[in-house]
C-alpha positions as CSV (number, residue, x, y, z in Angstrom):
1,M,-5.0,-46.8,-9.1
2,R,-2.8,-45.1,-6.7
3,L,-1.5,-41.2,-8.3
4,T,2.2,-40.8,-8.1
5,I,3.1,-37.0,-5.6
6,Q,4.5,-36.1,-9.3
7,S,1.4,-36.1,-10.8
8,V,-0.3,-34.5,-7.7
9,E,2.0,-32.3,-7.7
10,T,1.3,-31.2,-11.2
11,S,-2.4,-31.3,-11.0
12,F,-2.0,-28.8,-8.4
13,L,0.0,-26.8,-10.2
14,E,-2.8,-26.7,-13.4
15,Y,-5.2,-26.2,-10.3
16,L,-3.7,-23.1,-8.9
17,Q,-2.9,-21.7,-12.6
18,K,-6.7,-21.8,-12.9
19,M,-7.8,-20.2,-10.1
20,K,-4.7,-17.3,-11.0
21,S,-6.3,-17.0,-14.5
22,Y,-9.8,-16.4,-13.1
23,N,-8.0,-13.4,-10.3
24,E,-6.4,-11.9,-13.5
25,A,-10.2,-11.1,-15.0
26,I,-11.2,-10.3,-11.2
27,S,-8.8,-7.6,-11.3
28,L,-8.7,-6.6,-15.2
29,M,-12.4,-5.7,-14.2
30,F,-11.3,-4.1,-10.8
31,W,-9.4,-2.4,-12.9
32,D,-11.7,-1.5,-15.7
33,L,-14.4,-0.1,-12.7
34,R,-12.0,2.2,-10.9
35,T,-10.2,3.6,-14.3
36,G,-13.3,4.4,-15.4
37,A,-16.3,2.0,-16.5
38,P,-19.4,3.8,-17.1
39,K,-21.4,4.7,-14.7
40,K,-24.9,2.0,-15.7
41,A,-22.4,-0.5,-16.1
42,I,-21.7,-0.6,-12.1
43,E,-24.2,-3.0,-11.0
44,Q,-23.9,-5.6,-13.9
45,R,-20.1,-5.4,-13.5
46,S,-20.4,-6.2,-10.0
47,Q,-22.4,-8.6,-10.2
48,A,-19.5,-10.5,-13.0
49,I,-17.0,-10.0,-10.0
50,G,-19.2,-11.5,-7.1
51,I,-19.9,-14.9,-9.6
52,L,-16.2,-14.8,-11.0
53,S,-14.8,-14.2,-7.0
54,T,-17.3,-17.3,-6.0
55,E,-15.7,-19.6,-8.9
56,V,-12.5,-18.7,-7.4
57,F,-13.6,-19.1,-3.6
58,Q,-15.1,-22.4,-4.6
59,M,-12.3,-23.3,-5.7
60,Q,-10.2,-22.4,-2.7
61,T,-12.5,-24.7,-0.8
62,S,-13.2,-27.5,-3.0
63,D,-12.6,-31.1,-1.0
64,E,-10.0,-31.1,-4.5
65,M,-8.2,-28.3,-3.3
66,K,-8.1,-30.2,0.4
67,S,-6.3,-33.3,-1.2
68,Y,-4.1,-31.4,-2.9
69,I,-3.1,-29.7,0.4
70,D,-2.9,-32.5,2.5
71,Q,-1.0,-35.1,0.2
72,I,1.7,-32.1,-0.7
73,L,2.4,-31.0,3.1
74,S,2.6,-35.0,4.0
75,A,5.4,-35.3,1.6
76,K,7.7,-32.0,2.0
77,D,11.1,-34.2,0.6
78,E,9.2,-35.3,-2.4
79,V,8.0,-31.9,-3.9
80,S,9.8,-28.9,-5.1
81,E,9.9,-26.3,-2.5
82,I,7.5,-23.8,-4.4
83,T,4.9,-26.5,-4.6
84,F,5.8,-26.2,-0.7
85,K,5.4,-23.0,0.2
86,A,2.3,-22.8,-2.6
87,A,0.6,-25.6,-0.6
88,L,1.2,-24.2,2.4
89,E,-0.2,-20.5,1.3
90,S,-3.2,-22.7,-0.1
91,E,-4.0,-24.1,2.9
92,K,-4.0,-20.7,4.5
93,E,-6.3,-19.3,2.5
94,Y,-8.6,-22.8,2.7
95,K,-9.2,-22.5,6.5
96,L,-9.6,-18.6,5.9
97,S,-12.7,-19.0,3.3
98,K,-13.9,-22.9,4.3
99,V,-15.5,-21.6,7.4
100,I,-17.1,-19.0,5.3
101,P,-20.5,-19.7,4.0
102,Q,-20.8,-19.7,0.1
103,E,-23.8,-17.1,-0.5
104,E,-22.8,-14.9,2.8
105,Y,-19.1,-14.4,0.7
106,K,-20.6,-13.9,-3.5
107,E,-23.1,-11.7,-0.8
108,Y,-20.0,-9.7,0.0
109,V,-17.8,-9.9,-2.8
110,I,-20.9,-8.1,-4.4
111,L,-21.3,-5.8,-1.4
112,Q,-17.7,-4.5,-2.1
113,S,-17.6,-3.7,-5.5
114,K,-21.4,-1.4,-5.0
115,A,-20.0,0.2,-1.9
116,E,-17.3,1.4,-3.6
117,S,-19.0,3.3,-6.5
118,V,-21.3,4.9,-3.7
119,W,-18.0,5.9,-1.7
120,E,-16.7,8.1,-4.8
121,E,-20.2,9.1,-5.0
122,A,-20.3,10.6,-1.7
123,K,-16.3,12.0,-1.3
124,E,-17.7,13.8,-4.2
125,K,-20.9,15.2,-2.7
126,S,-18.7,14.7,0.7
127,D,-22.0,13.0,2.5
128,F,-20.6,10.6,4.7
129,S,-24.6,9.5,4.9
130,L,-24.3,8.0,1.5
131,F,-21.3,5.9,2.5
132,A,-22.7,5.0,5.7
133,P,-24.6,2.0,5.4
134,Y,-22.9,0.5,3.0
135,L,-20.4,0.7,5.7
136,K,-21.9,-0.6,8.5
137,K,-23.0,-3.8,6.5
138,L,-19.0,-4.3,5.6
139,V,-17.8,-3.9,8.9
140,D,-20.9,-6.4,10.9
141,T,-20.3,-8.9,7.9
142,N,-16.8,-8.3,8.9
143,K,-17.6,-9.6,12.3
144,K,-19.8,-12.1,11.6
145,F,-16.5,-14.0,9.6
146,L,-14.4,-13.1,12.1
147,E,-16.8,-15.0,15.0
148,Y,-16.5,-18.3,12.0
149,W,-12.4,-17.2,12.0
150,G,-11.6,-16.4,15.8
151,Y,-9.3,-15.2,17.4
152,K,-7.0,-14.8,20.4
153,E,-5.5,-11.9,22.4
154,N,-7.7,-9.1,20.4
155,K,-10.1,-8.7,17.8
156,Y,-8.1,-6.7,15.2
157,D,-5.5,-9.2,15.2
158,T,-7.2,-11.5,12.9
159,F,-7.7,-8.8,10.3
160,L,-3.8,-7.5,10.9
161,D,-2.5,-11.1,10.6
162,Q,-4.5,-11.0,6.7
163,Y,-2.3,-8.1,5.6
164,E,1.0,-8.7,8.1
165,P,1.0,-12.0,9.2
166,G,3.4,-11.7,12.9
167,V,2.4,-8.3,13.9
168,T,-0.4,-7.9,16.4
169,V,-1.5,-5.0,18.5
170,E,0.4,-5.4,21.1
171,V,3.8,-5.1,18.5
172,L,1.7,-2.2,17.2
173,D,0.8,-0.1,20.1
174,R,4.9,-0.4,21.3
175,V,5.8,0.7,17.9
176,F,3.7,3.2,17.7
177,G,4.1,4.8,21.5
178,E,7.8,5.1,20.3
179,L,7.2,6.8,16.6
180,R,4.6,9.3,18.4
181,S,6.9,10.4,21.8
182,R,8.8,11.9,19.0
183,I,7.5,12.6,16.2
184,V,4.8,15.3,18.4
185,P,7.1,17.2,20.1
186,L,9.9,17.8,16.5
187,V,6.4,18.8,14.5
188,K,5.3,21.3,17.4
189,S,9.2,22.3,16.7
190,I,8.9,22.8,13.6
191,T,5.3,24.4,13.6
192,E,7.7,27.6,15.4
193,S,10.5,27.6,13.6
194,Q,11.2,30.8,12.0
195,N,12.6,28.7,9.0
196,Q,9.8,28.2,7.3
197,P,10.3,27.4,3.4
198,E,8.6,29.6,0.6
199,T,5.5,27.5,-1.1
200,H,3.2,29.4,-2.9
201,F,4.8,28.1,-6.8
202,L,4.4,24.9,-5.6
203,Y,0.0,25.9,-6.7
204,E,0.7,27.1,-10.3
205,P,-1.5,25.7,-12.1
206,I,0.1,22.4,-14.8
207,S,-2.3,20.9,-16.8
208,K,-2.9,17.3,-16.6
209,D,-1.1,16.6,-19.9
210,K,2.0,18.1,-18.8
211,Q,1.9,16.2,-15.0
212,R,1.3,13.0,-17.7
213,Q,4.0,13.1,-19.4
214,I,6.3,14.1,-16.3
215,S,4.6,10.8,-14.4
216,E,5.3,8.8,-18.3
217,F,9.3,10.7,-17.7
218,F,9.8,9.2,-13.8
219,L,8.6,5.9,-14.6
220,K,10.7,5.3,-17.3
221,E,13.1,7.4,-15.2
222,L,13.5,5.1,-12.4
223,G,12.7,1.8,-14.3
224,Y,9.7,0.6,-14.9
225,D,8.5,-1.3,-17.4
226,F,6.3,-0.2,-19.9
227,E,5.9,-2.9,-21.8
228,A,4.7,-4.9,-18.8
229,G,2.2,-2.3,-17.8
230,R,0.9,1.3,-18.3
231,L,-0.6,5.0,-16.5
232,D,-3.7,5.6,-16.0
233,E,-6.3,8.6,-14.4
234,T,-8.1,7.3,-11.0
235,V,-9.9,9.0,-8.4
236,H,-8.0,7.2,-5.2
237,P,-4.2,6.1,-6.8
238,F,-3.1,2.2,-7.1
239,A,-0.9,-0.1,-8.2
240,I,-2.4,-3.5,-10.0
241,S,-0.7,-6.7,-11.4
242,L,-2.9,-8.5,-13.4
243,N,0.4,-11.2,-14.1
244,R,4.3,-10.2,-13.9
245,G,3.8,-9.3,-17.2
246,D,0.7,-6.4,-16.8
247,V,1.3,-4.8,-13.6
248,R,-0.5,-1.3,-14.2
249,V,0.1,2.0,-12.1
250,T,-2.5,4.9,-12.0
251,T,-2.4,8.2,-10.2
252,K,-4.6,11.7,-9.7
253,Y,-3.7,14.4,-11.1
254,A,-4.3,17.8,-8.8
255,E,-3.9,20.9,-11.5
256,N,-3.4,23.2,-8.5
257,D,-0.6,20.9,-7.1
258,F,1.4,18.6,-9.5
259,R,3.3,17.3,-6.1
260,T,0.0,14.8,-5.7
261,A,0.6,12.9,-9.2
262,L,4.2,13.7,-9.0
263,F,4.7,11.6,-6.2
264,G,1.9,9.4,-6.8
265,T,3.3,8.0,-8.9
266,I,6.7,7.4,-8.0
267,H,5.3,5.7,-5.0
268,E,3.1,3.9,-7.3
269,C,6.3,2.7,-9.4
270,G,8.1,1.3,-6.3
271,H,5.0,-1.4,-5.8
272,A,5.0,-1.9,-9.4
273,L,8.4,-2.3,-9.4
274,Y,8.3,-4.8,-7.0
275,E,5.4,-7.2,-8.7
276,Q,7.7,-6.7,-12.5
277,N,10.3,-8.5,-10.5
278,I,9.6,-11.3,-8.7
279,S,10.8,-14.2,-9.4
280,E,9.3,-16.1,-12.8
281,K,9.1,-19.4,-11.0
282,L,7.1,-18.1,-9.4
283,E,4.3,-17.0,-11.9
284,G,1.0,-19.2,-12.0
285,T,0.8,-19.6,-8.0
286,L,-0.2,-18.0,-5.3
287,L,3.4,-16.5,-4.2
288,C,3.9,-14.7,-7.1
289,D,2.7,-11.9,-5.1
290,G,4.2,-9.6,-2.0
291,T,4.8,-11.2,0.8
292,S,2.3,-8.7,2.5
293,M,0.7,-5.1,2.8
294,G,3.8,-4.5,4.8
295,I,6.8,-4.9,2.8
296,H,5.1,-4.1,-0.4
297,E,4.6,-0.8,1.4
298,S,7.7,-0.4,1.9
299,Q,9.3,-0.5,-1.7
300,S,6.2,2.0,-2.7
301,L,7.6,4.2,0.2
302,F,11.6,3.3,-0.6
303,Y,10.7,5.0,-3.7
304,E,8.9,7.7,-3.0
305,K,10.5,9.1,0.4
306,F,14.2,7.9,-0.3
307,I,14.9,8.0,-3.8
308,G,12.2,10.7,-4.7
309,K,12.9,13.0,-1.8
310,N,16.6,12.6,-2.2
311,P,18.6,15.7,-2.4
312,G,20.3,13.5,-5.7
313,F,17.6,12.9,-7.0
314,W,16.4,16.7,-7.5
315,N,19.9,18.0,-8.4
316,R,19.6,15.5,-11.3
317,Y,16.1,16.3,-12.6
318,Y,15.3,19.5,-11.4
319,D,15.9,21.2,-15.3
320,S,13.8,18.1,-16.3
321,L,11.0,18.9,-14.2
322,K,11.5,22.7,-15.2
323,N,11.5,22.0,-19.1
324,Y,7.9,20.0,-18.7
325,A,6.4,23.0,-15.9
326,D,6.5,25.7,-18.8
327,G,8.6,28.1,-16.8
328,Q,6.8,28.0,-13.8
329,F,10.1,26.9,-11.9
330,D,12.4,29.3,-13.5
331,D,13.2,31.6,-11.0
332,V,13.0,29.2,-8.2
333,A,16.3,27.8,-6.8
334,L,17.3,24.2,-6.4
335,Q,17.6,24.4,-2.8
336,D,14.3,26.5,-2.0
337,F,12.4,23.8,-4.4
338,Y,14.0,21.2,-2.7
339,R,12.6,22.6,1.2
340,A,9.4,23.3,-0.3
341,V,8.5,19.3,-1.8
342,N,9.6,18.5,2.0
343,E,7.7,21.1,3.6
344,S,6.4,19.7,6.7
345,K,2.6,20.8,8.1
346,P,-0.1,19.1,9.6
347,S,-3.1,18.8,6.7
348,L,-6.2,17.1,6.0
349,I,-5.0,14.4,3.7
350,R,-3.1,11.4,4.1
351,I,-1.4,10.9,0.4
352,E,-1.0,14.5,0.2
353,A,1.2,14.4,3.8
354,D,4.7,14.9,4.3
355,E,6.9,12.2,5.7
356,L,7.1,13.7,9.0
357,T,3.1,13.7,10.0
358,Y,2.6,10.9,7.8
359,P,2.8,8.4,10.3
360,L,0.6,9.9,12.5
361,H,-2.9,9.6,9.8
362,I,-2.0,5.8,9.7
363,M,-2.2,6.0,14.0
364,I,-5.4,8.0,13.5
365,R,-7.0,5.3,11.2
366,Y,-5.4,2.0,12.9
367,E,-6.8,3.2,16.6
368,I,-10.5,4.0,14.9
369,E,-10.2,0.3,13.3
370,K,-9.5,-1.0,16.3
371,G,-12.2,0.3,18.2
372,L,-14.9,-0.7,15.3
373,F,-13.7,-4.1,15.7
374,N,-13.4,-4.2,19.7
375,D,-17.4,-3.0,19.7
376,E,-15.8,0.3,21.4
377,I,-17.1,2.9,18.0
378,E,-19.9,3.3,15.7
379,V,-19.9,3.6,12.5
380,E,-22.7,6.4,12.3
381,D,-19.9,8.1,15.0
382,L,-16.9,8.0,12.6
383,P,-16.9,11.5,11.4
384,R,-17.0,13.4,14.9
385,I,-14.2,10.6,16.0
386,W,-12.4,11.4,12.8
387,N,-12.5,15.2,13.1
388,E,-11.7,14.8,17.1
389,K,-8.7,12.5,16.3
390,Y,-7.1,15.0,13.8
391,T,-7.7,17.9,16.2
392,E,-6.4,16.0,19.1
393,Y,-2.9,14.8,16.9
394,L,-2.2,16.9,14.1
395,G,-3.7,20.5,15.5
396,V,-6.7,20.3,12.4
397,T,-9.4,19.9,11.9
398,P,-11.4,18.5,8.2
399,S,-14.4,21.3,7.2
400,N,-15.9,18.5,5.2
401,D,-16.7,14.5,5.2
402,A,-15.2,14.8,1.7
403,E,-11.7,16.4,3.8
404,G,-12.2,13.7,6.6
405,V,-14.0,10.2,7.2
406,L,-14.5,10.1,3.1
407,Q,-10.4,10.8,2.1
408,D,-9.4,7.3,1.6
409,V,-10.9,4.3,-0.5
410,H,-10.5,1.1,1.8
411,W,-13.0,0.9,3.7
412,S,-15.3,0.8,1.0
413,G,-13.1,-2.5,-0.2
414,G,-13.5,-4.1,2.9
415,M,-9.6,-3.3,3.9
416,F,-9.8,-3.8,7.2
417,G,-6.2,-4.2,9.2
418,Y,-4.5,-2.9,6.0
419,F,-3.8,0.8,7.4
420,P,-0.9,0.4,9.8
421,S,0.5,-2.1,7.1
422,Y,1.6,1.8,5.2
423,A,3.6,2.6,8.5
424,L,5.0,-0.2,8.9
425,G,6.0,-0.4,5.3
426,Y,8.1,2.7,6.4
427,M,10.0,1.2,8.9
428,Y,10.7,-1.3,7.2
429,A,11.7,1.3,4.5
430,A,14.5,2.8,7.2
431,Q,15.6,-0.5,8.1
432,F,16.5,-1.7,4.5
433,K,18.1,1.6,3.9
434,Q,20.3,1.0,6.4
435,A,20.7,-2.2,5.1
436,M,21.7,-1.0,1.5
437,M,23.7,1.2,2.5
438,K,26.2,-1.8,4.1
439,D,26.2,-2.6,0.7
440,L,26.0,0.6,-1.7
441,P,27.8,3.2,0.7
442,D,27.5,5.7,-2.6
443,F,23.5,5.5,-2.7
444,D,22.9,9.4,-2.5
445,Q,25.4,9.3,-5.6
446,L,23.6,6.5,-7.2
447,V,20.2,8.7,-6.9
448,E,22.2,11.9,-8.5
449,N,24.0,9.7,-11.7
450,G,20.4,8.4,-12.1
451,E,22.0,4.9,-11.7
452,F,18.4,3.5,-10.4
453,G,19.1,-0.4,-11.9
454,T,22.1,-0.5,-8.7
455,I,19.3,0.1,-6.3
456,K,16.6,-1.9,-8.0
457,N,19.1,-4.7,-8.7
458,W,19.8,-5.2,-5.0
459,L,15.8,-4.6,-4.0
460,T,15.4,-7.2,-6.6
461,E,17.6,-9.9,-5.2
462,K,17.2,-8.6,-1.2
463,I,13.1,-8.7,-1.4
464,H,11.2,-8.7,-4.9
465,Q,12.6,-12.1,-6.9
466,H,11.2,-13.5,-3.6
467,G,7.2,-12.8,-3.8
468,K,5.8,-14.9,-0.9
469,M,8.4,-17.6,-0.6
470,K,9.2,-15.7,2.3
471,Q,7.0,-14.5,5.3
472,P,7.2,-10.6,6.0
473,L,9.0,-10.7,9.4
474,E,11.5,-13.5,7.8
475,I,12.4,-11.0,4.5
476,L,13.0,-8.0,7.6
477,H,15.5,-10.2,9.8
478,D,17.4,-11.7,6.8
479,V,18.0,-8.5,4.9
480,T,18.4,-6.2,8.1
481,G,19.6,-9.6,10.8
482,E,17.2,-8.0,13.6
483,G,13.4,-7.6,14.0
484,L,11.2,-4.6,13.4
485,N,13.2,-1.3,14.8
486,A,11.4,2.2,14.5
487,K,14.4,3.8,15.5
488,Y,16.3,3.9,11.8
489,L,13.0,6.0,10.7
490,I,12.7,7.7,13.6
491,D,16.5,8.4,13.4
492,H,15.8,9.8,9.4
493,L,13.0,11.8,10.1
494,E,14.9,13.5,13.0
495,T,17.9,13.9,11.0
496,K,16.5,14.9,7.8
497,Y,14.3,17.5,9.1
498,S,16.5,18.9,11.9
499,K,18.6,20.3,8.9
500,L,15.6,21.3,6.9
501,Y,14.5,23.4,9.6
502,Q,18.3,25.0,11.3
503,L,16.9,22.6,14.6
504,Q,18.7,21.8,16.9
505,P,18.5,17.3,16.7
506,A,17.0,15.0,19.2
507,K,19.3,14.1,22.3
């Protein structure tokens, strides 16, 4: 008896829900590994993650999945839009995964789990040689996968497409070139400016407990739902969504620089608000997720840079911060504090970089990854190349591997092609802000009044609720009326930093 398309649709959605349940269990184990699992648990936990991930892989590439995809895509007018889009997303993953032998995939997942723990140890000891063999295996395995997937113009395009569909090396070279040509002179002007802020008071110690209280306070103020999430400590901050009702954020506490936790938490809050506000209609499908890493980063950077670094934000919350800080800032004027937390100064650590120099950190990583996968760079040369690029782009040179090539967790997870999304997200965020100002011209006053619900509702309507129902460049065009445009970020940076450092704005 031939099944009706409605029964096929129901079975397909149940199949996706089962996959989603496996992925939730995997995510929970992954979160545990990064927030304090015992060291002796790592080996077995990695095996467990590998086994469960292989189960999902088998479901992604099964004949049953192929049958569902074919039947639903051929019956577009008879199934819901959500089901059809879910089938399209499943087809993309099917094509990527089907060409990889199952045993190779399982070995790769186990390698990823082990590599992250080794990276953490290598970073603690500032010894790249500990991590290098694992990184080489990760790179070599991805090069092998690339042979299975194929590529068109540039080998690196295939990796970019997995994180930011539609974005290519050609596009990035263009927008990064525009950004670099305007940022580098501005950084030079600021470095030479006589109007440097005083910052010594930022480095007075604040206990981890106080910083945790500060982080929780701002999460609540910004609208993070603690009934659908929690805050934990980790080495490298991240947000992770187990499901819409369990979106967790983590932060890193540096007792001698509270900004690491404060602005890191606000950043992860932006990620979490995106996941917490995806339409409940998408729950249980592959569509209940951010549409791309770039759009995801646009939300975290929007909250960190356009809200958390907004002068109105500190007009409202400076006294609250002082109350938590036990008098540390009692003798510091608000304007002096604001200038200090917005200081622009070339630095070594990406996650601690200021707004202006941050994109340069991303460009360095982009160029290294592009070189790795186009066989222009070898893994063993990375510390030297990393240091040379930091000297060239930012005028600072790492003194050890921990503050250099080992500072990011991404490569240990095989997340090649991810880094450009940070800079893309920054550009998206500036474009979204420009569009938001048309609907909410009192944006700055809303921030100063603490009316973040109005801002969140706009973002939810335009971006969050859609999950993966829309492609990233589709969302960008629908919200802003145009494609990717670096102009808005450049204008924002030049205006803000020319004012802070009393420079003549660039013409």
